[in-house]
C-alpha positions as CSV (number, residue, x, y, z in Angstrom):
1,E,0.0,0.0,0.0
2,D,1.4,3.4,-1.0
3,S,-0.7,5.5,1.4
4,G,1.3,7.9,3.6
5,T,2.8,11.3,4.0
6,Y,5.2,12.4,1.2
7,R,7.6,15.3,1.4
8,V,9.3,16.9,-1.6
9,S,12.3,19.1,-0.9
10,V,14.1,21.1,-3.6
11,S,17.3,23.1,-3.1
12,S,19.4,25.2,-5.4
13,I,21.7,28.2,-5.2
14,G,18.6,30.4,-4.9
15,G,17.3,28.7,-1.8
16,E,15.3,25.7,-0.5
17,S,11.7,24.8,-0.7
18,S,9.6,21.8,0.5
19,S,6.1,20.6,0.3
20,V,4.2,17.9,2.3
21,T,1.1,16.0,1.1
22,D,-0.9,13.0,2.3
23,V,-1.6,10.3,-0.2
24,V,-4.4,7.8,0.3
25,T,-4.7,4.8,-2.0
26,Y,-8.1,3.1,-2.4
27,R,-9.0,-0.4,-3.2
28,P,-11.7,-0.9,-5.9
29,T,-15.1,-1.9,-4.7
30,T,-15.7,-5.6,-5.1
31,I,-18.8,-7.8,-4.6
32,T,-17.5,-11.0,-3.1
33,R,-20.2,-13.1,-4.9
34,E,-22.6,-12.5,-7.7
35,I,-25.3,-14.2,-5.7
36,F,-26.5,-14.0,-2.2
37,E,-24.2,-15.8,0.2
38,T,-27.0,-16.9,2.5
39,V,-30.7,-17.4,1.8
40,T,-32.7,-18.4,4.9
41,I,-36.4,-19.4,4.7
42,D,-38.1,-19.6,8.0
43,G,-34.8,-20.3,9.8
44,R,-33.7,-22.9,7.2
45,E,-30.6,-22.1,5.1
46,T,-31.1,-22.8,1.4
47,P,-28.5,-23.0,-1.4
48,A,-28.7,-20.0,-3.7
49,T,-27.4,-20.0,-7.3
50,P,-28.3,-17.7,-10.2
51,S,-29.7,-20.5,-12.3
52,T,-31.8,-22.1,-9.5
53,P,-34.9,-20.3,-8.2
54,V,-35.6,-20.4,-4.5
55,L,-39.1,-21.8,-3.8
56,I,-40.9,-20.2,-0.9
57,R,-44.3,-20.9,0.6
58,R,-46.9,-18.1,1.1
59,G,-46.5,-16.7,4.6
60,D,-42.8,-17.6,4.9
61,T,-40.1,-15.2,5.9
62,I,-37.0,-15.0,3.7
63,V,-33.6,-13.4,4.6
64,L,-31.1,-12.6,1.8
65,E,-27.6,-11.7,2.8
66,G,-24.7,-10.5,0.6
67,S,-21.2,-9.1,1.1
68,A,-19.4,-6.2,-0.5
69,S,-16.0,-4.6,0.3
70,G,-14.0,-1.7,-0.8
71,M,-12.3,1.5,0.3
72,P,-14.1,3.7,0.8
73,N,-16.9,1.4,1.9
74,P,-19.4,0.8,-0.9
75,T,-23.0,1.9,-0.8
76,V,-25.1,-1.2,-0.7
77,R,-28.7,-1.5,-1.9
78,F,-31.1,-4.2,-2.7
79,L,-33.1,-4.4,-6.0
80,F,-36.3,-6.3,-6.8
81,D,-36.8,-6.8,-10.5
82,G,-34.4,-3.9,-11.1
83,K,-36.0,-1.4,-8.7
84,V,-34.6,-0.2,-5.4
85,V,-36.2,-2.0,-2.4
86,S,-37.3,0.3,0.4
87,P,-38.1,-0.7,4.0
88,S,-41.8,-1.2,4.8
89,D,-44.1,-3.0,7.2
90,K,-43.0,-6.4,5.7
91,I,-39.5,-5.5,4.4
92,S,-36.5,-4.6,6.6
93,I,-33.0,-3.8,5.4
94,E,-30.0,-4.0,7.7
95,M,-26.5,-2.9,6.8
96,T,-23.8,-5.1,8.3
97,P,-20.1,-4.5,8.5
98,S,-19.5,-6.8,5.5
99,G,-22.6,-5.9,3.4
100,G,-26.3,-6.1,4.0
101,R,-29.3,-8.2,4.9
102,L,-32.8,-8.0,3.4
103,T,-35.7,-9.6,5.2
104,V,-39.2,-10.1,3.6
105,R,-41.8,-11.3,6.0
106,N,-45.1,-13.0,5.2
107,V,-44.2,-13.5,1.5
108,S,-47.0,-13.5,-1.1
109,P,-47.1,-14.1,-4.9
110,D,-46.4,-10.3,-5.3
111,D,-43.0,-10.9,-3.8
112,S,-42.0,-13.3,-6.6
113,G,-39.2,-11.9,-8.8
114,R,-35.5,-11.4,-9.1
115,Y,-33.7,-10.0,-6.0
116,T,-30.2,-8.6,-6.5
117,F,-27.7,-7.0,-4.3
């Protein structure tokens, strides 16, 4: 890592001059997986892959968790069929140190679709 304080000093017959600056290097933001790392349906962990839909019964609660890292910390948001998900009576969103968690309670057919992180 090249972060740190750098000093430049210049001297000649005419005198001396110096300058100090702080340099901060950033890591690019990365999503650690393209899919949710954890899918939990009513307390049961279920495998999640992009090509396999997760089947949920009406009334279940589903929790989707994903991780992201970078410097500065990335802004995380959840999407449902390409639209930003907002908290509501049945939806909660929790930011975690490593990413985020989306909880959908009392699922219904209206909640069917593609969730992305």
